[in-house]
Structure formats: C-alpha cells, structure tokens
N, C-alpha and C positions, 0 to 999 in steps of 0.2 A: 159604809158607803157604796153604793151601786154604781157598777161601770155605766157610762154612757150608753145608751141603745146603738147597736149598729144599723146603720141605713143602707138599705137595697136598692137603692133605686138611682139611677142616673139619667137626666134629660138633656138632649143633643137638639140643639134649635139650627136647621139648615134652613137658609133663605135660598129657595127656589124663584124662578123668574114667574111662575104662577101663584106660589102659596109659601106660606111658612111652614116647616114640616118640623113637629116635634117627635122625636124618635124617643121612647119610653123603653127602658131597659132595667129590668129585676121587679121590682112589687111595688105596690102602693098598698102597703099594710099599715098598721096603728103609728109604727115608728116613723114611716115616710109621710102620713097623711099632710102634715103642717108644711113639711117643703114641698109637698107637691102644690098646696093650694098657693104657697108663695110664689112659685114659678109659674102657675097658672094667672096669679093677678100680675106678674112681671109681663107675661105674654100680651094680656089685655091691654097693659100700657104702653106697648108698642103698635096697637091698632091696625093689625092686619088686617087684609081684606079676605083672605082666605086662609086657613089652618087646617094642616091633616094632621090628625095624630097617627104615627106609625106604631102599631100595637105589635107586631111581631116578635119583640123580644120582652114581652110583658108575661109574666106568668101567674101573678097573682093581683086582684086588686079588691079591697075590703069595701064595706058598704059606704063608709065615709070619703072613700075615693070615687066611687059612683056619683055621691051626692055633689063632688066637685065638680065632676064631670058635667054634671046636670047645671050647676051655678054658671060653670063657665061658659056652657052653650047659650043660655038664657042671655048673659051680659054681652056675649061676643055678636048674638045674632041683633040685639038690641043696639048694638053700634053698627049693625049693616054689614057684618062678616057671614061668609059661609064656612061652615065646619064640616070635617069629615072624620070618619073612623077606617082605619085602612089596615087592612093585614092582620085582623084579629085572631089569634091563635085559637084553635079548636075547642081548647080547655077553658077559655074565657067566654065562647059564644052562649053558652047558657045562660052565665051570668049577668052579661050584659042585656039578653033578652030579657031577663027576669028584670031587671033594673028600669027595662024600658029604654036604655040608649040608643039602641037600634032605631027607635020610633022619633028620640030628638035629633040624632044626627044623621047626615048621608053616610051609608056604609059602603064602601067599595073593596073588594078582594085583594087588591095592592095600593100600594102608594103611586104608582104610575098610573094607575086609572083613577084615584082621586084626582091627580094633579090635571089629568085630560079633561074633567067633568068642567 
C-alpha cells in the first residue's frame, strides 16, 4: 500500500475592500490539482466581483493547473467578475505566457497594483 500523496499547496483567501485576494503558496502539480480546482469552485460560489491571484509564492504550476486557471477565468468573467494575476515570479512568466494566461487575465506587477485597477 502506498502512502498518500503529499500536497504542496496552500491557498489563503484575503477579503480586501476592492477584491478577494487569493494567495497561492507552493505548487499546483499533479498531487494538488484536484484541491486547486475545488478551491476555485469554492471561490466562484462566493461570487466575488474582483479576484486577484497573488502568485509571488507559487513556484510551479502543471498544465492541468493552467487549464483550471483558464476555466476559472471563463466562469468568473461570465458572471461579471474581473480577474487579475499579480506578482508572477520570473520562473513562472514563460509558463504563463506559453499557456496564454497573460492574454486571459489582467497581469499586474504587484497585488497593490491589481487592487488599484
């Protein structure tokens, strides 16, 4: 019998006056993607008008995680929300560009910049 997979992702939700900030810490790999998707669904259920993903402490995201981001954006925008990616680490910029997430989301250099938009 194998040990359960260790999860390397924490998600912190911070209600700010102008947006819900979603702080991702760790990675969205194969072991974390189902948890990540469930948390995105939970956030959609909250019906926020603005969502800022703080990625400064995210160090990896698998293709399934990129797909989850794309699906979240489609659903959120469809219900009238604005969505932002903020503080993208340099090591993830190419992955995010390759997946086209920078075309789907408004990208900001910092969380503060995204909150000010």
